[in-house]
C-alpha positions in Angstrom: -169.2 -117.4 99.4 -172.6 -116.2 100.7 -175.4 -116.6 98.3 -177.8 -113.6 98.2 -181.5 -114.3 97.9 -182.6 -114.5 94.4 -184.6 -111.5 93.2 -187.8 -112.2 91.3 -187.5 -108.9 89.4 -184.0 -107.8 88.8 -183.9 -104.0 88.5 -180.4 -104.3 87.0 -181.6 -106.0 83.8 -180.5 -104.2 80.6 -181.3 -105.1 77.1 -178.4 -104.7 74.8 -177.7 -105.4 71.1 -175.2 -108.0 70.0 -172.9 -105.2 68.7 -172.4 -103.9 72.3 -170.7 -107.2 73.3 -167.6 -106.1 71.5 -167.2 -103.2 74.0 -167.5 -105.4 77.1 -164.5 -106.7 78.9 -164.0 -108.4 82.3 -163.6 -105.2 84.2 -166.7 -103.6 82.8 -168.7 -106.8 83.5 -167.4 -107.1 87.0 -168.2 -103.5 87.9 -171.6 -103.1 86.2 -173.4 -105.7 88.3 -176.1 -105.8 85.6 -177.9 -108.7 84.1 -177.7 -108.3 80.3 -180.4 -109.6 77.9 -178.5 -109.9 74.6 -180.7 -109.4 71.6 -180.6 -109.0 67.9 -183.3 -107.1 66.0 -185.3 -106.9 69.2 -185.3 -110.7 69.6 -183.7 -111.9 72.9 -180.9 -114.4 72.3 -179.2 -115.0 75.6 -178.9 -113.7 79.2 -175.6 -112.8 80.8 -175.5 -112.7 84.6 -173.0 -112.8 87.3 -171.7 -116.1 88.5 -173.0 -115.4 92.0 -176.6 -114.9 90.6 -176.2 -118.1 88.6 -175.1 -120.0 91.7 -178.1 -118.6 93.6 -180.5 -119.7 90.9 -178.9 -123.2 90.9 -179.3 -123.4 94.7 -183.0 -122.3 94.6 -183.7 -124.9 91.9 -182.0 -127.6 93.9 -184.0 -126.7 97.0 -187.2 -126.8 95.0 -186.4 -130.2 93.5 -185.6 -131.5 97.0 -188.9 -130.1 98.3 -190.8 -131.7 95.4 -189.1 -135.0 96.1 -190.1 -134.9 99.7 -193.6 -134.0 98.9 -194.0 -136.9 96.5 -192.8 -139.4 99.0 -195.8 -140.6 101.1 -193.5 -141.7 104.0 -191.9 -138.3 104.2 -195.1 -136.3 104.0 
């Protein structure tokens, strides 16, 4: 599965109230492609994003940690 480059600003972010979650199902989530910021009374509670975006974020974090580890090793630098 190819991993797309991680966007720094996702134009597909949508803020939704908790009540809208009842209307969502797997088909709607799959087709929307949006990242949802779930909030209650204007307070963000959670973020719902595609599994592909999650994997991309994990890969970028892993790459960053590997880079930091190399940079902290005097022999590798």
